[in-house]
Backbone bond lengths (Angstrom), bond angles and torsions (degrees), N, CA, C in turn:
res aa  C-N    CA-C-N  psi(-1)  N-CA   C-N-CA  omega(-1)  CA-C   N-CA-C  phi
1 M - - - 1.421 - - 1.533 109.50 -
2 T 1.269 114.85 131.49 1.510 121.71 -179.66 1.518 106.41 -89.64
3 T 1.346 115.21 138.33 1.500 120.09 178.28 1.498 106.89 -124.89
4 T 1.335 113.32 153.86 1.450 119.13 176.42 1.494 107.65 -96.22
5 S 1.321 116.40 159.98 1.429 122.20 -172.73 1.555 112.40 -81.58
6 T 1.282 113.19 160.45 1.470 120.48 171.27 1.574 108.77 -129.40
7 E 1.279 113.66 147.27 1.484 120.86 177.75 1.554 109.29 -96.24
8 G 1.272 118.47 5.02 1.471 121.47 -179.14 1.508 110.20 91.52
9 T 1.338 113.10 -179.33 1.431 122.25 178.89 1.558 108.90 -84.20
10 K 1.371 113.35 113.22 1.463 117.68 -179.24 1.553 110.40 -118.96
11 T 1.332 117.58 -9.52 1.455 121.04 -174.79 1.448 108.56 -132.95
12 V 1.328 116.72 127.69 1.476 121.80 174.43 1.564 107.73 -128.54
13 L 1.320 114.08 125.84 1.470 119.59 176.93 1.479 110.10 -107.12
14 H 1.352 114.77 138.12 1.447 121.41 -178.99 1.495 109.32 -119.11
15 P 1.355 117.81 129.35 1.478 117.40 175.23 1.557 105.93 -79.26
16 V 1.342 116.15 140.76 1.444 120.99 -178.72 1.537 107.92 -133.65
17 S 1.349 115.22 148.52 1.426 120.77 -178.54 1.568 110.43 -92.00
18 D 1.337 116.36 -29.09 1.481 123.48 179.76 1.523 108.65 -128.39
19 L 1.316 116.80 99.99 1.445 118.15 -171.47 1.525 112.79 -66.87
20 E 1.287 121.04 -33.67 1.447 124.15 -177.85 1.581 107.74 -69.86
21 R 1.293 118.89 -45.85 1.446 121.10 178.16 1.510 112.56 -63.39
22 A 1.375 117.16 -44.46 1.448 122.80 175.44 1.504 111.32 -58.55
23 K 1.316 116.11 -44.59 1.454 119.41 -179.25 1.481 112.12 -59.66
24 A 1.334 118.21 -39.38 1.475 123.04 178.44 1.556 109.07 -65.08
25 V 1.262 118.51 -42.55 1.482 121.66 -179.85 1.531 110.72 -65.54
26 Y 1.321 116.86 -48.62 1.471 119.30 -178.73 1.537 113.27 -66.86
27 T 1.354 114.64 -33.08 1.416 119.27 176.79 1.555 109.62 -64.78
28 A 1.335 114.55 -43.03 1.458 117.46 176.58 1.552 112.83 -64.73
29 L 1.317 115.00 -42.44 1.459 121.91 -179.32 1.533 111.90 -62.08
30 L 1.304 114.63 -46.96 1.502 119.06 -173.85 1.528 112.59 -87.03
31 G 1.354 116.12 -19.46 1.459 119.81 177.29 1.510 114.13 76.22
32 L 1.343 114.43 24.38 1.505 120.22 -179.62 1.507 108.54 -157.63
33 P 1.365 114.90 155.11 1.474 119.11 -178.99 1.546 109.88 -80.36
34 P 1.355 115.56 162.60 1.450 116.64 -179.27 1.526 112.03 -69.17
35 Q 1.293 115.57 148.56 1.463 119.47 174.10 1.514 111.76 -85.23
36 T 1.344 117.74 -28.04 1.440 123.18 174.58 1.531 106.20 -120.23
37 D 1.327 113.44 124.60 1.532 115.89 -177.89 1.561 105.88 -139.49
38 A 1.375 111.87 97.32 1.447 117.99 179.69 1.492 108.23 -133.03
39 P 1.336 119.82 163.23 1.488 119.86 178.37 1.508 115.48 -61.47
40 Y 1.340 116.96 -23.40 1.457 120.55 -177.84 1.561 113.97 -100.39
41 Y 1.374 115.95 -5.88 1.492 117.89 -177.93 1.497 109.39 -172.59
42 V 1.321 115.45 137.41 1.444 122.48 173.88 1.567 107.13 -125.96
43 G 1.315 114.50 127.46 1.484 119.43 -175.82 1.484 114.60 -128.50
44 F 1.314 117.64 137.22 1.476 125.09 -179.98 1.471 109.82 -117.09
45 E 1.376 118.64 143.55 1.468 122.16 171.61 1.499 105.38 -115.29
46 A 1.342 115.36 117.29 1.431 121.73 -177.06 1.507 111.96 -143.27
47 A 1.286 116.28 120.46 1.478 124.81 174.56 1.549 109.92 54.27
48 G 1.303 116.05 44.97 1.472 120.72 176.44 1.504 112.81 77.79
49 Q 1.304 120.04 9.07 1.463 124.28 175.93 1.474 111.20 -117.47
50 H 1.343 116.88 152.53 1.416 125.90 176.14 1.529 105.56 -110.93
51 I 1.310 118.54 123.51 1.429 124.70 178.29 1.482 107.75 -116.16
52 G 1.312 119.70 119.29 1.436 123.44 -177.06 1.535 112.75 -116.33
53 L 1.306 114.43 142.62 1.503 120.89 175.90 1.523 107.68 -111.69
54 V 1.336 114.58 125.31 1.515 120.27 -175.52 1.494 108.78 -119.11
55 P 1.357 116.25 110.46 1.459 119.08 177.99 1.526 115.45 -53.81
56 R 1.265 116.03 128.76 1.488 123.21 178.58 1.491 113.12 51.79
57 G 1.344 120.02 27.35 1.446 124.21 177.01 1.494 112.81 76.20
58 G 1.275 119.40 7.78 1.470 122.88 175.43 1.553 115.48 61.28
59 P 1.314 118.71 -167.73 1.457 120.74 -178.35 1.504 112.28 -67.33
60 Q 1.352 117.61 -21.38 1.471 119.19 179.33 1.587 111.43 -86.06
61 A 1.272 117.29 3.54 1.443 123.65 178.63 1.509 115.58 48.72
62 M 1.318 114.98 51.64 1.444 123.39 -178.92 1.483 108.82 -60.92
63 S 1.359 120.08 134.54 1.430 121.17 178.48 1.571 110.64 -109.05
64 G 1.324 117.07 -5.17 1.445 121.96 176.52 1.517 107.55 -158.83
65 P 1.358 115.81 174.36 1.495 119.51 179.73 1.550 110.45 -59.40
66 V 1.318 114.54 144.21 1.462 121.43 172.83 1.510 111.53 -123.82
67 A 1.321 115.20 120.29 1.464 122.27 176.29 1.520 109.96 -84.14
68 Y 1.310 118.05 129.78 1.448 121.94 -178.63 1.552 109.15 -105.16
69 W 1.324 115.92 124.90 1.418 121.68 -179.27 1.544 103.96 -91.54
70 H 1.342 117.47 124.95 1.458 124.60 179.35 1.523 107.84 -79.97
71 V 1.316 117.05 124.71 1.493 125.93 -176.02 1.469 109.63 -125.89
72 S 1.395 113.16 157.37 1.466 120.45 177.82 1.475 112.46 -83.40
73 D 1.346 119.91 -26.18 1.423 124.03 -177.57 1.523 108.94 -144.10
74 I 1.343 117.34 97.85 1.476 119.36 -168.96 1.534 112.24 -71.32
75 E 1.327 116.39 -30.73 1.483 119.30 178.71 1.520 109.81 -67.01
76 A 1.308 116.33 -44.44 1.448 122.30 179.42 1.538 111.55 -64.45
77 K 1.335 116.35 -43.62 1.431 119.73 -178.47 1.536 109.89 -69.11
78 L 1.338 116.22 -36.86 1.476 118.15 176.35 1.528 112.79 -60.34
79 A 1.362 111.33 -43.12 1.506 114.87 176.01 1.482 112.81 -63.14
80 E 1.306 118.31 -39.90 1.495 121.70 -179.43 1.520 109.95 -64.41
81 V 1.318 119.32 -46.62 1.471 118.12 -174.53 1.515 111.54 -74.62
82 T 1.340 117.87 -31.86 1.474 119.65 174.53 1.527 112.32 -68.09
83 A 1.332 115.31 -37.81 1.466 118.60 173.68 1.483 113.53 -61.53
84 A 1.349 114.36 -31.84 1.483 119.25 -179.40 1.539 112.26 -83.32
85 G 1.299 119.36 -5.68 1.517 122.28 174.13 1.496 115.44 124.38
86 A 1.321 119.75 0.30 1.469 119.32 175.78 1.524 109.35 -77.98
87 T 1.322 115.97 159.23 1.459 123.90 177.56 1.518 108.37 -114.98
88 V 1.308 116.19 134.39 1.487 122.13 176.03 1.499 108.08 -62.68
89 N 1.325 115.11 122.89 1.457 120.43 171.75 1.489 112.05 -98.73
90 E 1.347 119.56 -43.17 1.437 125.77 178.03 1.532 104.64 -136.95
91 P 1.341 118.56 114.62 1.449 120.28 178.24 1.516 112.29 -63.93
92 V 1.304 114.87 166.85 1.516 121.28 178.24 1.491 109.41 -53.47
93 R 1.361 113.09 131.29 1.482 118.55 173.59 1.514 108.83 -144.55
94 D 1.296 116.16 154.73 1.447 122.59 -179.77 1.510 106.09 -91.50
95 V 1.340 118.05 124.26 1.478 121.20 179.95 1.496 112.50 -105.55
96 G 1.342 116.20 13.35 1.485 122.66 178.35 1.497 113.57 102.60
97 G 1.340 113.06 155.36 1.462 118.12 177.50 1.488 116.30 62.69
98 G 1.423 116.56 22.95 1.435 120.42 179.09 1.524 114.10 80.59
99 R 1.287 117.06 9.14 1.481 121.85 -178.70 1.537 109.28 -94.19
100 L 1.330 114.22 127.42 1.461 120.69 176.46 1.531 107.77 -109.15
101 V 1.316 118.53 140.46 1.478 119.31 174.70 1.558 107.03 -137.58
102 A 1.354 112.38 160.86 1.449 122.70 175.55 1.506 104.33 -158.36
103 T 1.374 115.94 157.40 1.447 120.76 174.33 1.517 108.08 -131.36
104 V 1.302 114.97 148.76 1.493 124.08 175.12 1.505 108.85 -129.80
105 T 1.290 116.55 162.54 1.412 121.66 175.69 1.525 107.44 -117.66
106 D 1.346 116.28 128.86 1.505 119.22 -178.36 1.530 107.87 -81.08
107 P 1.354 117.04 171.05 1.419 120.28 -174.70 1.559 115.53 -55.97
108 D 1.313 116.80 -17.67 1.487 120.86 -178.42 1.496 112.83 -102.12
109 G 1.406 116.43 7.17 1.411 120.63 174.44 1.552 114.90 91.88
110 N 1.350 117.30 1.78 1.446 119.81 175.52 1.536 111.93 -75.14
111 V 1.333 114.46 135.40 1.458 117.77 177.38 1.547 109.96 -89.71
112 L 1.326 114.21 129.07 1.482 121.67 177.94 1.489 110.17 -116.51
113 G 1.280 119.20 132.30 1.456 122.57 177.22 1.492 113.77 -96.68
114 L 1.309 116.16 147.01 1.485 124.28 174.58 1.497 107.13 -119.80
115 L 1.337 118.10 137.61 1.450 121.35 -179.47 1.503 110.53 -143.28
116 Q 1.319 113.39 132.36 1.495 120.82 176.96 1.498 109.03 -127.91
117 D 1.338 118.60 127.69 1.399 125.21 171.63 1.511 108.39 -94.94
118 R 1.344 115.50 118.47 1.475 119.14 177.49 1.514 109.28 -82.28
119 P 1.306 114.81 142.58 1.498 118.51 -179.79 1.524 113.18 -66.02
């Protein structure tokens, strides 16, 4: 079986109920201000990781943090993990700027994110 590569977990999104309070906590934790600061999303770049705050879990209704695995071919990786037993939670979608994301649920109910940045 051929598998596609992963660059590891580089993006973690956290659902938050109060964006301003969460932004203050993560700014203190990371020791830097957010690079993206909008009413619908706050994002930090710290030590090669992207940490995102999503008000009320966003349109995908996240109930807990989701780690996104960066992959070179999201469609191929989605096919591989579903063939191995994962269930598609959110199909591949373009979230802007050439970034594609999808989520799956593993057999134990854990949500895993896949992310591909197109050149």
